[in-house]
N, C-alpha and C positions, 0 to 999 in steps of 0.2 A: 343154827342152820342157815345156809346162805339163801338169800332171796332170789327169785326167778328174774332173769334178764332176757329181753326179747332177742338180743344178739346171740343167745345160745342156740337159736333155731337156724342160724346160718351154719351150714355143714363145716366149713373150714375155719370157723371161729370157735364154736363149742363153748367150753367154760374157761377159755384162756382170757383172763382179764386184760392183759396188755394188748392183744389183738382186738378185743372188743372196744377198748379205748381208742385205738387207731381208727376203727370203723366209725365210731361215733364222731371223732374229730373230723374225719373226711366228710361225713354227712353234714356236720356243722358248717364246714367251709362252703359246701354247696348251698346250704340255706342262707348263709351270709351273702354269698354272691347273688343269689336270686332276690333277696330282700334289698340289697344295694341297688340292683338294676331297677327294681320296681320303684324304689324311692327316688332314684335319679331321674327317670323319665328319658325321653328322647328329644333331640334337637333343641329348639329354643325353650321348651318346657323345663329343661334342666336348669336354666338360669333364672326361672321365675319361682317365687315362694309358693308353697302349697296354698290352695284356696279353700280346702276343705279338710276335715279331720280324716286321717288315714295313716297308712304306713309311712308315706313320705313326710307328712306333718310331724309324726312321732320322731322320725330320724332327724329331721331338721331341728326339732326342739332339743334333742339330746346332743347333737353336734354343736349347737349354739351354746349349750351349757358347758361342753368340754372346751370350746374356744374361750369362754369367759374364765374358766378355771385355769387354763394355760396362761392367759394374760395376767391373772392374779399371781400365780406361782412363779412363772418364768419371766414375764415382762413382755416387751415388744417383740422379742424373737419367738415367743411361744406359739404363734400361729403355724410356723413351719413344722412343728412337732405334732400338730393335731392329728394327722393321719395315723401316726403310730399310736397315740393315746386312744383314739377312737377304735382302732383295731383291737387293742388290748381289752378295752371296756366291753365291746360287743362280743368278742370271742369268749371272755370269761363269763359274762352275763348269761349268754345262751347255753354255755357249758353247765353253769350252775342250775339254770332253769330246767335242763333235761331231767334233773333228779326229781322234779315235781310231777313228771309223767310216769304213771305206774308202769313198771316193767323196764325202766331205764335207769342205769347208774351214770351219774354225771362224770364226764372226763376229769373234772377238777377234784373228784374224790379219789383219784389215782395220783399218788405222790410223784410219779414220773412226769405227768402232765404239768403239775404245778412247778416242779423243779425246772422243766424246760422253759416255762414262762419266766421264772425267776432269772435263769441264766440269760435268756433273751434280753430282758430288761437290763441286766448287768452289762452285757456286751454293748448294748445300744448307748447307754449313757457314757460309758467309758470311751467309746468310739468318738462321740461328739465332744467329749472333754479333750481328747488328744487332737481332734480336728480343730478345735477352737484355740488351744494353747500351744500345741506342738510339744516339744520336749519339756517346756516349762510347766506342763500339766503335773509333773512329779512334785512341783513345789507345793501343791495343795496337800501333799502327804507329809510335808516337812514341818509344818507349824510355823509360827511367827519368830521363834528364837532359834538361832543357828545351833546353839549348844544342846538344845533339846531335840534336834532333827532326827538322830537315830532312834530315840525313844518314840517320838511322834510317828515316824515312818512305820514302826512295828505296829503301833496302835491303829493307825489309819488302814494299813493293809489288812489287819484282822477285821476291822470294821467293814471294809468293802467286801471281803470274802464272805462275811456273815450275811450281808444284805440279800443276795439271791436265796440263801437258805431260809432266812426269816420270812421273805415274801412267799416262798413255796410252802413252808410249814404252816404259816398263818392261814393261807387260803385252803390248804388241804385239811387242816384241823377243823376249821370253822364249817366247811361244807360237809365233812364227814359227820361232825356232831349234829349239824342241823338236820341232815337227811336221816340220820339214825333216830333222832328224837321224833321226827315226823312219822317215820315208820312205826315206832313204838306206840305213839298215840293213835295212829290209824288202826292198829290191831286192838287196842284197848277199847276205843270208842269209834267204831267204824261208821256209825249212822248219825243222822240228823245234822245239825249245823256245827258240831264240834270240829270235824275235820277241816271245815272251811276256815276256821280261825287259824289253825296251824299251817294251812296252805298259804294264807295271807302272810303269816309270820315268816314262812319259808321264802316266799317271794321277796319280802323285804330284806331278808338276809342275803339273798342272791344279788340284789342291787347293791347293798352296802359293801359286800366283799369285792365286787367288781370295781366299785368306786374307790375303795381303799387301795387296792392294787394299783389302779391308775394314778391316784393322787400321790402315792409314794414314789412311783416311777417319775412323775413330774418333778417332785422334790429332788430326786437324784440327778435328773437332767439339769435342773436349775443350778444345783451345787457344782456339777461338773463343768458347766460353761461359764460360771460366774467369774468375774475378775476381782471380786472383793475379798481376796485371800492375801 
C-alpha cells in the first residue's frame, strides 16, 4: 500500500509522482534561495564572517569544507568550481532530508531526479574538459599507447557513459532503501526513543549521499581538466 503524501492534496497534482516531484523540487529551490539570502546578508555584512551561531555560520562552515575538498581533489583551480559543487550538495541534501518529514517523499527517491542530476554532472565535467583541452580532450580516451587507442577509446566511452547512470542509481537506491527502512521501523516501533535513533541514522545517510555525489563530481572534473594524461 502506497503511503500518503501531502502533495496529493493539491488538486492538479493528485497521485502523479512525477508532478509531485516537480512541485517539491520547485519548493526546494525557493527554500535554497531564501536560505542563501539569509546566509549572505546585505551590504558590508556579506563580506564579514558570521559572529554567532546561526544559518549563516552553518552555511559558511559547509562552504569552507567544500572549498577545502575542491582544493584537495582538483588543486589550485578548484575554487572556481565551488558554486557548482555547493549547489549540488545543498540541493541533494535538502532533497534527501525532505524524506525525513512525515508525509513527504524526497525528490531523490524518484529515479528521474537522480538521472537528471547525473546527466547534469556528466555534461558539466565534459564541458570543462573540452574547454580546457579543446580537441585534444579526445586524447584522454585514447590511452598512452597508439596501437591500443581503438580498444581504449571503446572502454573509455563506456566508462564515461556509465558514470551518470552509476551516480543516479547509487543516489536513488540508497535513498529509497534508507527511507523504506525508516518507514518500516516507524510502523513497528512508533513510540519512545527508538524512532529517534533511525531518524538520526537517516539524517546521516542524507549527508553522506550528498557528499558522495559531490565528491565523485569533483573527481570527474579533476580528471577532465587534468594535463597528466
